[in-house]
N, C-alpha and C positions, 0 to 999 in steps of 0.2 A: 504494500500500500504506500501511497505517496502523500505525505502531509502537505498542507497549504504553506507556501513560501511567503514569509513576511520579513521585514526588517532589513537592515544593511548587511551585506555579505562581507566575509573576510576575503573573498576573491577566489575561493575554491571552485575549480571547474572540472574536477575529475568525476568519475562515476559515483552515483549515489547507491550506497549499499542496500540490497534487498533485505527485508525483515518481515517477520510476522509478529503481531502483538501477543504478549504473554496472556494466558488465561488464568485469572485469579490474582492473588496479591500475596506478597511476602509479609504483609502486616506492618506492625510498628517496629521495624528493625533499625539498628544503629550502624550507619556506614561511616567510617572514619577515614579522612585523608590526612596522612602525615606528610606535610610539605604542601604549602599553598601554591602549587605549580600553575604558572600561567598557561602551560601547554595542556595539562591533563584534566584538572579538576572539573572545570565547567563542561568539558566535552564528555566526560564519563557521566556526569549528571544529565546532560542532554540526551545521551544514549539511554539511560535508565528511564527517562520520561517518554522517549519515543516508543520504546517497546512495551511500556506499561508494567504495572504490578509493583511499582516502588513508590506510589503516590503518598504513602503514609509514613515514609521513613524519616528518621532524623539524620541529617548530614552534618557531621562534626568535622571541622577543619582545624588542624593544629599546625602552627609554624612558630619559629623563634623570632621572626621579624613581623611586627604589627602591620606594616604597610601592605605587603602582598596579602596578608591575612584579611585585612579589611576589604581590599579590592575584590579578591576572589570570592570572599563571603558575600559581599554586596551583589556581585554578578550572579552567583548561584541563587540568591534570594529573589532577584528580579526574574530569572528564568522560571523559578518555581511559581511566582505570582502570574507571570505571563501565560504559563501552561495551566493555571487554575488548579494547582495541586495542594495537598495538605502537608507537603514536605516542610519540616522545620530545619533551620540552619543555625548551628552554633559555631562560634569561633573561640579559640582559646590558645594562650601561650603555654598552658600547662598540659604536658603530654599525658600524664597519668589521668587527668580529668577527661581528656578526649578518649582514652582507651577503655576506661571503665565501662563494662557492659557491652562492648562493641561486638557486632556480628561479623564484621569484615573490616580489614585495615588495608588501605591502598597507599603504597609508599612511593614517593617521588621527591628525593632530596639531593642536594649537592653540598657536601660538607666543605666549607671554605669558599664556595661559590666560584665565580669567574676568576677571582684573583689567585686562588690556589691552583686552578688548572693552568693559568697562564704562567705561573712560576715554574710549573713542570715543563711547559713548552720551552721556556727559556733554557732550562737545564739540557733538554734534548738538543736545542740549537747549538749549545756550547760544544757538544760532542758530535755534531754533524748527523744527528738522527732526525729524519723527517717525521712530521706528525700530520696526519690527515684529519681525523676526528679526535682521536686521543682518549676515547672513553671505553675502549673494549680490550685492546691488546697493546703492548708496548710499555715503555717506562712510565708514561703519563697515566696509563691505566693501573699500573702497579702502585703508583703514588696515591691514586684514588682509593684503591683497595686498602692501603695501609691506614688511611684516615676514616674511611666509611664503614668498613666491615665491623670494627668494634662498636660503632654507634648502632648499627643494625642488629647485631647480636644482643646488645643491651635492650633494644626495643622488643625483640621477640621474647626475651626472658621476662620483660615487664608484661607482655601480653599473656604469658603463661599464668601470671598472678591475677591480672585484671580482666582478661577476656579469653579464658582457655579454650573456648569452643569456636573462636574466630578463625578466619582464614587470612593469610597475608597475600595480597596481590602486589607484586613488585614491578615498578616501572623504572627503577634506578639502575644506572649503569656504573660499573661493569656488571651487566645483567647476570652472567653465569656465576661470577664469584659472589655477588651480593645474595642472590637467591640460594646458591649452594651453601653459603655459610649460615644463612638464616635457617635452612632446613636441617643442616648437620647439627647445629648447636641448640636446637629447641624441639619441642613436640608439636609446634604450630605447623599446620600444613602451609607450605609456601610455594607459590607458583609465580614464575617470571613471565610477564606479558610483553611481547614485542610485535609490532605490525609487519616486520620485514618478511617473515615466512608466510604469514597469512595473506599478504598482498600478492603472493604468487598465484593464489587461486584465481583472483581477478585477472592477473596478467595472462595466465594460460587460457582463461576463458576468452579474452580478447584475441589471443593468438589463433585459437582454434575456432573462433566464431560461435561460442556457445554461452550459456548462462553459468555463473559462478558455481551454482549448486551441481552442475554436471561435471565438475572437475574433482578428481580424487588423486591423492599422491601418497607415496611412501617417502618420508623425510626424516633425516637424522643428522646430528652434528652438534654444534654449540651455537649460542646466540650470535647472530650476525654472520654466521658461516655454517648453516645447516645445509644439507644437500638433498635435492629431489633425486632419489635413485630409481623411482618408478612413477609413471604418470598414466592416469586413465582419463579418457574423455568419453562421457556418456557410457561408461562401463567397458569401453574398449581400450586396451593398453596401447599407448602412443609414445612410450619411452624413447624408442629409437628415432622417432620423428621430431622430438621436442626441439632439438637444436636447429634443424633445417626449417621447421615451422617458424621458429623465432627469427631466424635470419631473413625469412621471406615476409615478415610482418613489420609494420611500423609501430606496433604497440610498445608502450613503456610501462614501467612499474609505477603505480600510483601510491603516493604517500598521503594517507588520509589525515595525518596529524599536521604535516607541514604544508599541505595543499600544493604539492609539487609532483612532477612526473620525472622519473629518473631513467637515464640511459642504461642499457643492458649489455653494452659491448664487452666489459670485462667478464660478466657472467657467461656470455657466449664463448669468450676465449678460454676460460677455465673449463667450461663444459666440453669444449672441443678436445681437450687433453684427457680429462678425467672421466668423461661419459656421465657425469652427474651435474645437476644445475645448482649453483650456490645461491643461498637465499638473499644475500646482499651483493650489490655491485659498487662501483665508484670507489671513493676513498675508504669506505668501511671494508670492502673486500681487499683493497690494496694493502691495508695494514696487516693482514694475515700472512702475507707472502713477501719474499725478498726481491721479486721480479720487477715491481712497478715503480717504487720510489727511487729510481736511479736517474742520473743526469740524462741518460739516453731516452728514458721513457716518460719522465714527468711532464715535459712540455708537449710531447706528441699525444699523450693521453688526456691532457688537460686536467690533471689532478689539482685539487685545491689543497695547498700545503699551508699550515699555520705560519703566519709571518710574525716576526718579532718586531716590537715597537721600541726603537731606541729612546731612552730618556722618558719613558712613559710614567704616568702617575698611577698609583694603585687603583685598581678597579673598585668601584663601590657597588651598590645594589644594582642588580640588573633591572632595567626599565621594562615595564610591560608593553606589549604591542598596543598601539593607540586604539585599535578597534575594541579592545577589552574595556577601556575607559568609556568609549562611546556607548558600548552595549550596557555597561553598568549604570551610567549616569546621563546618557544622552536622551534626546526627545523621541527618537525612533525606537520601535520594538527591537529586542534582541534578534539578530539574524542567524542564519545557518541552523536553525532548530530542526530543519528537515534532514540534516546530514547525520550519518551514522559512521563512527570511526571503525577501523578494522582492528582495534585493540580487543574489542569484545569483552571488556571487563564486566559489563552488565550481564552478559550471558553466564560468565563464571559465577557472579554473585547469585544469579537465579539458580544455577545448578547446585551450588554449595548450600543454599538456604532451603530450597524446595526438594532437593534430591533428584530432580529431573536431569537426565544425562545431557551433557554438552561436550562436543568434540572439537578441538582446535589444536594448533601448534602451541606447545607450552614448554617452558624451561623448568625442568623438574630433576630431582635426584634420580639416578639410574638404578633405583633400589630393586626394580623388577627385572633387571637385565634388559631394559628396553632397547639399548644398543649392545649387541652381543660383543663380549670381549673387552668392554670398558669397565673401570672400577664402579662398584655399586654406589659409591659416594660422590661420583662425578655428576656435575650438573649438565644435563644434555637437553637439546631441543628436539622434540619428537611430536608426532600427532598423538594426543592423549585424550581420554574421556574422564570428566569429573562428574560425579553424582553424589551429592552430599559430601561425606568425608572419604568416599571411595574414589581411588584413582586407578585407571587401567590404561594400558597401551599395548599395541601389538609389537612384540620384539622383532627387531630387524637386524640384518647383517650388512654392514657397509662394505663396498668394494675395497680391496686391499690398499690402494693408494689413498683413498679417502679416509679409511680407518687409521692409517699411519698419521695423516695430518691431524685428525681429531684427537688421537691419542696424545700427540705432542701438546695440543692446545689445552686439553683437560689436565695435563701434567703441570703446565704453567699456572692454571687456575688453582690447582691443589697447593702448589708451592706458595702462591700469593696469599691464599687463605691461611696457611701455616705461618707465613711471615707476619700477617696482620694480627693473628690471635696470640702469637707467642713472642712478638718482637724479635723474630728470628732472622738475623742478617744472612745466615747461610742460605736459608730458603729463598729470601729475596734475591740474593745474588744468582742462585740457580735459575730462578725465573727469568732474570735478565740474560743469563747464559743461553737459554733456549729461545730468546726473542729473535725474530727474523731480521730486525733492523739494528741490533747491537753487533757491530762487526769487529770490534777490537776487544779482545779478552782482557787486556790490561786496563781498559776503561771501566770495567764493571764495578769494582769497589768505589771508584771515584764518582760514577753516576749515582750509585746508591747514596753515598755521603751527601752529594749535592741535592738530591731529591729530598732527603730527610731534612737537611738544613733549610732548604727553600720553603718547605711546607710545615715546618715545625709548629707554627702557631695552631695548627689543626690536628696534630698527631697526639695520640694518647701518651701518657708518661711511660717511659721505658725505651723510647728512641733517643 
């Protein structure tokens, strides 16, 4: 069904997700957002109201900064009024107050904000290490893990006391390490949500000229680099045709959060060698390999590399997109309320609370041997089904070359988690040793020293 379109748009011109409204209601449930994210909070609430069944919920938003807390809270309240729901919105700087009695917690934080990330970029520049995105793999991701994992583990342990029946839905990067640590160190069910793998359903629907619901796939790997190893269109296997069909198509991958369409050239190039289609392209893909961030390839492939700003002043609070202020306080109605993101947090909330099964690409611990041959405490991205507190997936076997790559990445994740939880310099150095962009063995201890010193204001004691 297609809702009526009103209000000023953010400019999104991609496909509108298909959906069916939920039957019934979850009742008076408490949905908590830890982190007043300008990107996620209002979109998840928008999705919840589009599909229905959440109209009586309490939405509690927690942040350490009162300014985004106010703006995001005001915007969500306006959306709730515009949609004529009975949703109530609370805002609090007190995390314990937010968590008490929660049915679900959605996490989107950046410890240290833009300043901490940029200090890591500067360390990489000093050692000639290119950074594309910097939130998944590489020294900058390691630095994020060292400061964010202890915060997240503290959060889930607090959830065990204050809302032990709740589920954690994580949007925070590095997704694999944050979700993996939360699940390893607590009894709280933790799922990592990312639109990159799910967007492939829409992409291959466009490539093969069908509806999204007619696409099925076998997928396995880690966040931002999971691989489609088998593909079905309308029940017919088309795995061997997916590369040729992509090359013959003008389709691009739609990012429903950023409102962009992304090129697939690097995905095609990797698929040509491995015979499997990687979930992310562009700079996200390039960070996983040593082939692309080279003087010979950077300019030809048009990669966006982080640029250092000489003599810069420290970054302050990140400013919100102007459209959010217009929606929260302007004279026109809130726009884009007909759009559905491909994160599907609303469907996981419904599945967890009602017990109705929902299947999608999730980042979860490999406890059921979902990817054969990988450690059971590795965080993997696979197609999985959630129904209440029950999680199931069909075990898959990755092709040998793909398996070798994924094994290396989950080892980096494991070492990063060990380093963060135990202040373990040896584990941190071993993670850097395995990194595809660290090319000088003798730089490794120096890189770690500089990362620690640069981000010390946000690191726990012990470093």
